[in-house]
NUSEPA-49649 format. One record per residue (C-alpha): residue number from 0; residue in one letter; x, y, z. Coordinates in nm, 2 decimals. Example, Ala and Ser with C-alpha at 12.3 -4.5 7.8 and 13.67 -1.06 7.14 Angstrom:
<sites>
<n->0	res->a	x->1.23	y->-0.45	z->0.78>
<n->1	res->s	x->1.37	y->-0.11	z->0.71>
</sites>
This chain:
<sites>
<n->0	res->x	x->0.00	y->0.00	z->0.00>
<n->1	res->x	x->0.14	y->0.34	z->-0.10>
<n->2	res->x	x->0.11	y->0.64	z->0.13>
<n->3	res->x	x->0.03	y->0.96	z->-0.05>
<n->4	res->x	x->0.28	y->1.24	z->-0.02>
<n->5	res->x	x->0.21	y->1.57	z->0.15>
<n->6	res->x	x->-0.07	y->1.78	z->0.00>
<n->7	res->x	x->0.01	y->2.07	z->-0.23>
<n->8	res->x	x->-0.08	y->2.35	z->0.01>
<n->9	res->x	x->-0.08	y->2.62	z->-0.25>
<n->10	res->x	x->-0.31	y->2.42	z->-0.48>
<n->11	res->x	x->-0.54	y->2.35	z->-0.19>
<n->12	res->x	x->-0.56	y->2.71	z->-0.09>
<n->13	res->x	x->-0.63	y->2.81	z->-0.45>
<n->14	res->x	x->-0.91	y->2.56	z->-0.47>
<n->15	res->x	x->-1.07	y->2.67	z->-0.15>
<n->16	res->x	x->-1.05	y->3.04	z->-0.25>
<n->17	res->x	x->-1.20	y->2.95	z->-0.59>
<n->18	res->x	x->-1.50	y->2.78	z->-0.42>
<n->19	res->x	x->-1.56	y->3.08	z->-0.19>
<n->20	res->x	x->-1.53	y->3.32	z->-0.48>
<n->21	res->x	x->-1.79	y->3.11	z->-0.67>
<n->22	res->x	x->-2.02	y->3.12	z->-0.36>
<n->23	res->x	x->-1.99	y->3.50	z->-0.36>
<n->24	res->x	x->-2.06	y->3.52	z->-0.73>
<n->25	res->x	x->-2.33	y->3.26	z->-0.75>
<n->26	res->x	x->-2.49	y->3.23	z->-0.40>
<n->27	res->x	x->-2.81	y->3.05	z->-0.54>
<n->28	res->x	x->-2.62	y->2.75	z->-0.67>
<n->29	res->x	x->-2.62	y->2.42	z->-0.48>
<n->30	res->x	x->-2.30	y->2.37	z->-0.27>
<n->31	res->x	x->-2.19	y->2.08	z->-0.05>
<n->32	res->x	x->-2.21	y->2.30	z->0.26>
<n->33	res->x	x->-2.47	y->2.51	z->0.44>
<n->34	res->x	x->-2.48	y->2.88	z->0.38>
<n->35	res->x	x->-2.70	y->3.19	z->0.42>
<n->36	res->x	x->-2.86	y->3.39	z->0.70>
<n->37	res->x	x->-3.01	y->3.07	z->0.86>
<n->38	res->x	x->-2.65	y->2.93	z->0.90>
<n->39	res->x	x->-2.53	y->3.26	z->1.05>
<n->40	res->x	x->-2.81	y->3.26	z->1.31>
<n->41	res->x	x->-2.75	y->2.89	z->1.39>
<n->42	res->x	x->-2.38	y->2.97	z->1.44>
<n->43	res->x	x->-2.47	y->3.24	z->1.70>
<n->44	res->x	x->-2.46	y->3.57	z->1.51>
<n->45	res->x	x->-2.70	y->3.80	z->1.69>
<n->46	res->x	x->-3.02	y->3.89	z->1.51>
<n->47	res->x	x->-2.97	y->4.26	z->1.55>
<n->48	res->x	x->-2.63	y->4.24	z->1.38>
<n->49	res->x	x->-2.76	y->4.02	z->1.09>
<n->50	res->x	x->-3.07	y->4.25	z->1.05>
<n->51	res->x	x->-2.83	y->4.54	z->0.99>
<n->52	res->x	x->-2.66	y->4.36	z->0.69>
<n->53	res->x	x->-2.83	y->4.38	z->0.35>
<n->54	res->x	x->-3.00	y->4.05	z->0.26>
<n->55	res->x	x->-2.81	y->4.01	z->-0.06>
<n->56	res->x	x->-2.48	y->4.02	z->0.14>
<n->57	res->x	x->-2.60	y->3.74	z->0.37>
<n->58	res->x	x->-2.70	y->3.51	z->0.08>
<n->59	res->x	x->-2.34	y->3.39	z->0.04>
<n->60	res->x	x->-2.25	y->3.37	z->0.41>
<n->61	res->x	x->-2.05	y->3.05	z->0.45>
<n->62	res->x	x->-1.86	y->3.15	z->0.76>
<n->63	res->x	x->-1.78	y->3.01	z->1.10>
<n->64	res->x	x->-1.92	y->3.05	z->1.45>
<n->65	res->x	x->-1.96	y->3.40	z->1.60>
<n->66	res->x	x->-1.69	y->3.45	z->1.85>
<n->67	res->x	x->-1.68	y->3.83	z->1.89>
<n->68	res->x	x->-1.92	y->3.81	z->2.19>
<n->69	res->x	x->-1.65	y->3.62	z->2.37>
<n->70	res->x	x->-1.37	y->3.86	z->2.28>
<n->71	res->x	x->-1.59	y->4.16	z->2.38>
<n->72	res->x	x->-1.41	y->4.42	z->2.16>
<n->73	res->x	x->-1.42	y->4.77	z->2.28>
<n->74	res->x	x->-1.49	y->5.09	z->2.08>
<n->75	res->x	x->-1.18	y->5.19	z->1.88>
<n->76	res->x	x->-1.03	y->4.84	z->1.88>
<n->77	res->x	x->-0.97	y->4.66	z->1.55>
<n->78	res->x	x->-1.11	y->4.32	z->1.48>
<n->79	res->x	x->-0.94	y->4.09	z->1.23>
<n->80	res->x	x->-1.03	y->3.75	z->1.11>
<n->81	res->x	x->-0.82	y->3.48	z->0.96>
<n->82	res->x	x->-1.04	y->3.51	z->0.65>
<n->83	res->x	x->-0.94	y->3.88	z->0.62>
<n->84	res->x	x->-0.58	y->3.78	z->0.66>
<n->85	res->x	x->-0.62	y->3.54	z->0.37>
<n->86	res->x	x->-0.78	y->3.80	z->0.15>
<n->87	res->x	x->-1.13	y->3.67	z->0.19>
<n->88	res->x	x->-1.44	y->3.87	z->0.29>
<n->89	res->x	x->-1.41	y->3.95	z->0.66>
<n->90	res->x	x->-1.68	y->3.88	z->0.92>
<n->91	res->x	x->-1.91	y->4.17	z->1.00>
<n->92	res->x	x->-1.78	y->4.40	z->1.27>
<n->93	res->x	x->-1.99	y->4.41	z->1.59>
<n->94	res->x	x->-2.18	y->4.73	z->1.66>
<n->95	res->x	x->-1.98	y->4.98	z->1.85>
<n->96	res->x	x->-2.06	y->5.00	z->2.22>
<n->97	res->x	x->-2.21	y->5.32	z->2.36>
<n->98	res->x	x->-1.94	y->5.58	z->2.43>
<n->99	res->x	x->-1.83	y->5.59	z->2.80>
<n->100	res->x	x->-2.01	y->5.82	z->3.03>
<n->101	res->x	x->-1.84	y->6.14	z->3.12>
</sites>
C-alpha cells in the first residue's frame, strides 16, 4: 500500500479560494455546505447584527461561528479574522458599544 505524499498547500488554498469566490458570485447554486442567514443565526450571530446587513450580502454567508461576543471588543479596537488575513471577505464587525459616560 502506498502512502500519498504531503498535499500541495498552494493548490489546496487556491481551490478553497475558488470555491468561496464562486459562492460570492453565485450564491443561489447548490453547494456541498450550508450557507446563508439561517446558518449565520445557527452559528450564533446576533439577530440585530444580521438584521443590519443587506439580505443580498448574507445570501453567500458560509462562515464560521460567531466569537466576537467572547472577545468583547471595545470601541476603537480593530477586529481581524483569519479570513481577512487570507484576502477573503471579513466577518461583520460588531456594533460599537455606547461611548463611555463622562
